[in-house]
Each structure stands twice: as structure tokens, then as C-alpha cells.
C-alpha positions in Angstrom: -18.3 -90.9 -5.4 -19.5 -94.2 -6.7 -17.9 -96.3 -4.1 -19.7 -93.9 -1.3 -23.0 -94.3 -3.2 -22.7 -98.1 -3.2 -21.7 -98.1 0.4 -24.6 -95.9 1.6 -27.0 -97.9 -0.3 -25.7 -101.3 1.4 -26.2 -99.4 5.0 -29.6 -98.4 4.3 -30.5 -102.2 2.9 -28.6 -103.7 6.1 -31.3 -101.9 8.4 -34.1 -103.5 6.4 -32.2 -106.5 6.6 -31.7 -106.3 10.4 -35.3 -105.9 11.0 -36.1 -108.9 8.7 -33.7 -111.2 10.5 -34.1 -109.9 14.2 -37.6 -108.4 14.5 -37.9 -104.8 15.7 -35.7 -105.1 18.6 -33.1 -101.9 19.1 -29.7 -102.4 19.6 -28.4 -100.3 22.7 -24.7 -99.2 22.9 -22.6 -102.0 23.5 -25.1 -104.8 22.3 -25.0 -107.0 19.2 -27.1 -109.6 17.7 -25.4 -112.8 16.2 -27.3 -115.8 14.3 -26.1 -119.0 12.9 -25.5 -118.8 9.4 -23.9 -121.4 7.5 -20.2 -120.9 6.0 -21.3 -122.0 2.5 -23.8 -119.1 2.4 -21.1 -116.9 1.0 -18.3 -114.6 1.5 -18.2 -112.7 4.4 -18.4 -108.6 4.2 -18.9 -106.1 6.7 -21.3 -102.7 6.3 -21.2 -99.9 8.4 -23.7 -97.5 8.7 -22.3 -94.2 10.0 -26.0 -92.5 10.7 -27.3 -95.5 12.4 -24.2 -96.2 14.5 -24.3 -100.1 13.7 -22.1 -102.7 12.1 -23.4 -105.4 10.0 -21.8 -108.8 9.1 -22.9 -110.7 6.0 -22.6 -114.1 4.7 -23.0 -113.5 0.9 -26.8 -112.0 1.1 -27.6 -113.4 4.4 -27.4 -110.8 7.2 -25.1 -112.6 10.2 -24.8 -110.0 13.0 -25.6 -106.4 13.6 -23.9 -104.7 16.3 -23.6 -101.0 18.1 -20.7 -99.0 17.0 -18.9 -95.9 17.9 -17.4 -93.8 14.8 -15.5 -90.6 14.5 -16.7 -87.5 16.7 -16.5 -84.2 15.0 -14.0 -82.4 13.8 -12.6 -86.3 13.3 -13.9 -88.2 10.1 -14.7 -92.0 9.5 -14.3 -92.2 5.8 -16.9 -93.6 3.7 -16.8 -95.6 0.7 -15.5 -99.6 -0.1 -12.6 -100.8 1.6 -10.9 -104.1 2.8 -9.1 -105.3 5.8 -5.5 -104.9 5.3 -4.0 -106.0 8.4 -5.3 -108.0 11.5 -3.9 -107.8 15.2 -5.4 -109.6 17.9 -4.0 -107.2 20.2 -2.7 -103.5 18.6 -1.5 -100.2 20.1 -2.2 -97.1 18.9 0.8 -95.2 17.5 -1.3 -91.9 17.2 -3.1 -91.6 20.4 -1.3 -92.4 23.9 -0.5 -96.3 22.9 -4.3 -97.0 23.4 -5.2 -100.2 23.3 -7.1 -101.7 20.3 -8.3 -105.2 20.9 -9.1 -107.2 17.6 -7.8 -104.7 15.3 -8.6 -105.0 11.7 -7.2 -101.8 9.5 -9.1 -101.0 6.7 -6.8 -97.9 5.2 -3.3 -96.8 5.0 -4.0 -93.7 7.6 -4.8 -96.0 10.7 -8.3 -96.3 10.6 -9.3 -99.5 11.9 -12.5 -101.7 13.2 -11.8 -102.8 16.9 -13.0 -103.3 20.4 -13.7 -100.3 22.6 -15.8 -97.7 24.1 -19.2 -97.7 22.8 -21.5 -95.2 24.2 -23.9 -95.2 21.0 -23.0 -92.0 19.4 -19.7 -90.7 17.6 -16.7 -90.7 20.1 -13.7 -92.0 18.3 -10.7 -90.6 16.4 -12.1 -92.0 13.2 -11.9 -95.6 14.1 -14.9 -98.0 14.4 -15.1 -99.0 17.8 -17.0 -102.4 18.3 -18.6 -104.2 21.4 -15.7 -106.2 22.7 -17.7 -109.7 22.2 -18.9 -108.9 18.8 -15.2 -107.7 17.8 -13.8 -111.1 19.0 -16.3 -112.9 17.2 -16.0 -111.0 14.1 -12.1 -111.2 14.1 -12.5 -114.7 13.9 -14.7 -115.0 10.7 -13.4 -112.1 8.9 -10.0 -112.4 6.6 -7.3 -109.7 5.1 -9.2 -109.1 1.9 -12.8 -109.0 3.4 -14.6 -106.0 2.3 -15.8 -103.3 4.5 -18.4 -101.0 3.1 -18.7 -97.8 4.8 -21.9 -95.7 4.3 -23.1 -92.0 5.8 
């Protein structure tokens, strides 16, 4: 429960950080915003907001990027809480869903939930994964590592 509350708080803060960093621009489905932040600003972490359908990348306390996402469509769920990247593969195919391609796959749990490039309609549409715009997924894949924290808030 505490992990869910921490992740929800991080998602709420991230929305304000996005406005502070990028202005009032809205991110449309399939879009992302990215700015240069020095590596020495701190360790990377990813924050996911299920209610906003947005992903955020931080270095330390500095927001680097924000992107539209597509998470689970009911009755499936994208889990909330604090996770870490457990495995990364530049190209992976789903064992559960008809060999579906999952480019820039970064797995965060033992049940197949991952962040990866995929269809991004601007609303929940996945079986539980966090679908990212393809160019954002590629850039994110390059700067994260196994062990990078991923906070998913409702």
C-alpha cells in the first residue's frame, strides 16, 4: 500500500514538473518531449501516471522527458507500485499474445509486464504493458539499465 501511495504521489508531482519544464503544451498520442539534462544530475527513474496516460523520465530530481503511453484496458490491469527494470531486450516477442513484437522491451515484473514501443492511441489499450511511442522507447532504452526504478501511480 505504501508503494502505491509513493508512486501515486510521484505521478502527481511529475505532471507539475512537466508544466514547469515544458510549458503548457499537451502531449498528443504518440508524442513525447525530451530535453538535455546532464548525466551527473542523478540516477534515472521512470514515473508512470495511469490516470494521465503519461510516462516521465527523471535524472535525480530533474525531469528529462515526458511521453504519451497506453496501458491496460479493462478488465486487464497495469500494476501500481514501485518496480525495477529486471530485463532489457532490444527486440522481444510476446510469449502470451500471438508472438506480438515488443521493441525496446524493458520488463518490470515476473508476470510479463514491460515498457516497450507499441500502438499508442492515447488511451488504455494494452493487456497490461506500458506501450511507448517508438522513438521515445528507443531513447529511454538507451539511458536506463537493469535496476532502474519504475514508479507506477494510479
